[in-house]
C-alpha positions in Angstrom: 73.0 -14.2 8.2 74.3 -15.3 4.6 74.2 -13.0 1.9 74.2 -13.0 -1.8 74.6 -10.1 -4.3 71.0 -8.4 -4.9 70.8 -6.1 -8.3 70.4 -3.3 -6.6 73.3 -0.7 -6.9 75.7 -3.2 -6.0 74.6 -3.9 -2.6 74.4 -7.8 -0.6 71.5 -8.1 0.9 70.8 -10.8 3.4 69.3 -14.4 1.9 67.2 -14.6 4.8 67.1 -11.4 6.3 67.2 -11.0 10.4 67.5 -8.4 13.3 70.4 -6.5 13.3 70.6 -6.2 9.0 70.3 -3.1 7.7 67.1 -3.4 5.2 66.1 -0.5 3.1 62.5 0.7 3.1 60.3 -1.5 0.2 60.3 1.2 -2.0 58.4 0.4 -5.8 62.2 0.6 -7.5 63.2 -2.0 -5.1 60.0 -4.1 -5.5 61.6 -4.5 -9.3 65.4 -4.4 -8.6 65.8 -5.8 -4.6 66.3 -9.7 -6.2 67.7 -12.6 -4.2 68.6 -16.1 -4.5 67.4 -18.9 -2.8 69.9 -21.6 -4.4 68.3 -25.0 -3.5 64.8 -23.9 -4.7 66.3 -21.9 -7.9 67.6 -25.2 -8.7 65.1 -27.4 -8.0 62.6 -25.4 -10.4 65.4 -25.3 -13.0 65.9 -28.7 -12.8 62.0 -29.1 -12.9 61.6 -26.9 -15.8 64.7 -28.5 -18.7 62.9 -31.9 -17.5 59.4 -30.6 -18.3 61.0 -29.0 -22.0 62.9 -31.6 -22.8 59.5 -34.0 -22.4 57.7 -31.7 -25.1 60.9 -31.5 -27.2 60.6 -35.5 -27.1 57.5 -35.4 -28.5 57.6 -33.2 -31.0 60.5 -35.1 -31.8 58.5 -38.2 -33.1 56.0 -36.3 -34.6 53.7 -36.1 -31.7 51.5 -33.0 -30.5 51.6 -31.1 -26.7 49.8 -27.8 -26.3 51.9 -24.9 -25.9 49.3 -23.5 -23.6 50.3 -26.4 -21.2 53.6 -25.5 -21.3 53.1 -22.0 -21.1 51.2 -23.1 -17.7 53.8 -25.1 -16.2 56.6 -23.1 -16.9 56.1 -19.6 -17.8 53.2 -19.4 -14.8 53.9 -22.5 -13.0 58.0 -22.6 -12.5 57.6 -18.6 -13.3 55.6 -17.6 -10.6 57.5 -19.9 -7.8 60.6 -18.3 -9.4 59.3 -14.4 -8.9 57.5 -15.3 -5.3 61.3 -16.2 -4.0 63.8 -15.2 -5.8 62.6 -11.0 -6.1 61.8 -8.5 -4.0 59.2 -10.6 -2.7 62.4 -13.1 -1.4 64.3 -10.2 -0.2 61.5 -9.0 2.2 59.5 -12.0 3.2 61.4 -12.2 6.6 61.2 -8.1 7.2 57.3 -7.5 5.9 54.4 -10.4 7.0 52.3 -8.7 4.2 54.9 -9.7 1.7 55.4 -13.1 3.5 51.6 -13.5 2.5 51.5 -12.7 -1.0 54.6 -14.9 -1.3 52.4 -17.6 0.2 49.3 -17.1 -1.8 51.3 -17.4 -5.1 53.2 -20.5 -3.8 50.5 -22.2 -2.6 47.2 -21.3 -4.9 48.9 -19.7 -8.5 51.6 -21.9 -8.8 49.9 -25.3 -8.4 47.2 -24.3 -10.4 49.5 -23.3 -13.1 52.0 -26.4 -12.3 48.3 -28.9 -12.6 47.3 -27.3 -16.4 50.3 -28.5 -17.1 49.7 -32.0 -16.8 53.4 -32.9 -16.4 51.9 -36.4 -15.5 50.7 -37.0 -18.5 53.9 -35.8 -20.5 56.2 -38.0 -18.3 53.8 -40.6 -19.3 54.2 -40.3 -23.0 58.0 -39.7 -22.9 59.3 -42.3 -20.4 61.0 -45.0 -21.5 59.3 -48.2 -20.6 60.8 -49.1 -17.2 60.9 -46.1 -15.5 57.3 -45.7 -17.0 56.3 -48.6 -15.1 57.9 -46.7 -11.6 55.5 -44.0 -12.2 52.5 -46.2 -12.7 53.3 -48.4 -9.7 53.2 -45.4 -8.0 49.9 -43.7 -9.0 48.3 -47.1 -8.8 49.8 -47.5 -5.0 47.4 -47.5 -1.7 49.8 -44.3 -0.7 48.5 -42.2 -3.7 45.1 -43.2 -3.4 44.9 -42.2 0.3 47.1 -39.1 -0.2 44.9 -38.0 -3.4 42.1 -38.0 -1.8 40.4 -34.8 -2.4 39.1 -34.6 1.3 43.0 -35.0 2.3 44.1 -32.1 0.5 41.1 -29.8 1.0 41.9 -30.5 4.9 45.7 -29.4 5.0 44.5 -26.6 2.7 42.3 -25.1 4.7 44.0 -26.0 8.3 47.4 -25.6 7.7 47.9 -21.6 7.7 46.2 -21.6 10.8 49.0 -24.1 12.3 51.5 -22.2 10.8 50.0 -18.7 11.6 49.1 -19.7 15.2 51.5 -21.8 16.4 55.7 -21.3 16.8 55.8 -23.0 13.6 56.2 -19.8 11.9 58.3 -18.1 14.3 61.0 -21.5 13.9 60.6 -20.5 9.9 61.9 -17.0 10.2 64.7 -18.4 12.6 66.0 -20.9 10.2 67.4 -20.4 6.5 66.7 -24.7 6.1 63.4 -24.3 8.1 62.2 -21.5 5.6 63.1 -23.1 2.3 61.3 -26.1 3.3 58.3 -23.9 4.1 58.2 -22.8 0.1 58.3 -26.4 -0.7 55.0 -27.4 2.0 53.0 -24.3 0.4 53.3 -26.2 -3.1 53.1 -29.2 -1.8 49.9 -29.0 0.0 48.4 -26.8 -3.1 49.1 -29.3 -5.4 47.6 -32.1 -3.7 44.6 -29.7 -3.7 44.5 -28.7 -7.3 45.5 -31.7 -9.0 42.8 -34.1 -8.4 40.2 -31.5 -8.9 41.4 -30.4 -12.2 41.9 -33.9 -13.2 44.2 -33.2 -16.4 46.5 -36.0 -15.2 45.9 -39.8 -14.4 46.3 -39.2 -10.3 44.3 -40.7 -7.8 41.1 -38.6 -6.2 39.4 -37.7 -9.3 35.6 -37.3 -8.4 32.7 -35.8 -10.3 32.5 -32.0 -10.8 29.7 -31.3 -8.7 31.8 -32.2 -5.9 35.0 -30.5 -7.4 33.2 -27.4 -6.9 32.0 -27.8 -3.8 35.4 -28.2 -2.7 36.4 -25.0 -4.3 33.9 -23.3 -2.9 34.1 -24.2 0.7 37.8 -22.9 0.8 36.5 -19.2 -0.1 35.1 -18.5 4.0 37.9 -20.5 5.5 40.6 -18.1 3.8 38.4 -15.2 4.5 37.9 -16.1 8.1 41.7 -16.5 8.7 42.5 -13.3 7.1 39.8 -11.1 9.0 41.0 -13.3 12.1 44.8 -11.8 11.9 43.4 -8.6 10.1 41.8 -8.2 14.2 44.5 -9.4 16.1 45.9 -7.0 18.6 49.0 -9.3 19.0 51.3 -9.6 16.8 52.5 -12.9 14.9 56.3 -14.0 15.7 56.1 -10.4 17.6 59.6 -11.1 18.9 60.8 -11.0 15.6 59.1 -8.5 13.8 59.5 -5.8 16.7 63.5 -6.5 17.2 63.7 -5.2 13.2 62.8 -1.5 15.0 62.6 -0.5 11.4 62.0 3.6 10.9 60.2 3.1 7.7 56.0 2.4 7.0 54.4 0.6 7.9 54.3 -0.5 11.3 54.5 -3.7 12.5 50.8 -3.9 13.3 49.5 -2.2 10.4 51.7 -4.7 8.4 49.9 -7.8 9.9 46.8 -5.7 9.0 47.6 -5.3 5.6 48.9 -9.1 5.5 45.4 -10.7 6.4 43.7 -8.1 4.0 46.1 -9.9 1.6 45.4 -13.4 2.8 41.9 -12.8 2.5 41.3 -11.2 -1.0 43.8 -12.9 -2.9 42.2 -16.1 -1.1 38.8 -15.4 -2.7 39.9 -14.2 -6.1 42.2 -16.8 -7.1 38.9 -19.4 -5.0 36.8 -17.6 -7.9 39.3 -18.0 -10.7 39.5 -21.8 -10.1 36.2 -22.2 -9.7 35.6 -20.7 -13.1 38.1 -23.5 -14.2 36.3 -26.3 -12.8 33.0 -24.7 -14.3 34.4 -24.6 -18.0 35.9 -27.7 -17.8 32.3 -29.4 -16.7 31.1 -27.5 -19.1 32.7 -28.8 -22.1 32.6 -32.9 -20.6 29.4 -32.4 -20.8 29.7 -31.2 -24.3 31.7 -34.0 -24.9 29.9 -36.2 -23.4 26.7 -35.4 -25.7 28.4 -35.9 -29.1 29.7 -39.2 -28.4 25.5 -39.7 -27.5 24.6 -38.2 -30.5 26.9 -40.2 -32.4 26.5 -43.8 -30.5 22.5 -42.8 -31.5 23.4 -41.8 -35.3 25.1 -45.3 -35.5 22.1 -47.0 -34.4 19.9 -45.2 -36.6 21.9 -46.4 -39.6 22.0 -49.8 -38.2 18.3 -50.0 -38.4 18.0 -48.4 -41.7 20.3 -50.9 -42.8 18.2 -53.2 -41.5 15.0 -52.3 -42.4 16.1 -52.3 -46.0 17.5 -55.6 -46.0 15.7 -58.9 -47.8 12.9 -60.3 -46.5 
């Protein structure tokens, strides 16, 4: 296993810990200090953040406004949560404890994509890109592939079924044994979450946007899938990736089976919490849209009334 420095007593921790590596117990102190670095993912996140901030700078330089809330959502919550999930102690212990991996999974697949979508990066790109790159982006957005991949049922199916395929096949075990697959899994979590959340939020002009009642129904339907998967993992008598986790022979708690029970609980609980938060976001958006439509209708009726009044005062 390759190794990189960790901010803890000058020790060196493995980038992707495996059996045979000496791993100290995960304590509250190590939760704060046991950072590691995945250079590929970190580089991608930093580049994306720099491009977003450059776009905001260009808007401000020409006198246009851009919401600080969107910038904070994209850079602070979206990219920031991805950094914490992969570079902090969560990244250090994600191959040692299934519960830590599950916390990482839920952040990358739910919190990160939701926050990135709230940052409206596609809208920012369309407002700041030069003419030709902007045309390329519009061509992609209007392509048949984009319309298919952004269809809400595609994102919903991938979002609810891919965890089942991951944890009840050899796929998850393979990601533990390969650093490349391990990094690709992190990108997979973010990408699948983005395919689900992006069209439903409707902030960016991406294909697949549907009426709000259908968005709320899709969000509501994700809750039992996460709950059922979490309960299934909690009640399982056999370990996921059993050979991998038992090979550590950790002398410190929790036991592998207890750790798996905690992982299932995290999947169940955090999935419901984030799902309810997203449900609330959609409901607020729906109410605000209804209010805007009501105001537009009031203005239209006022104009008609004014036109009728003037017509009635005209020469006979």
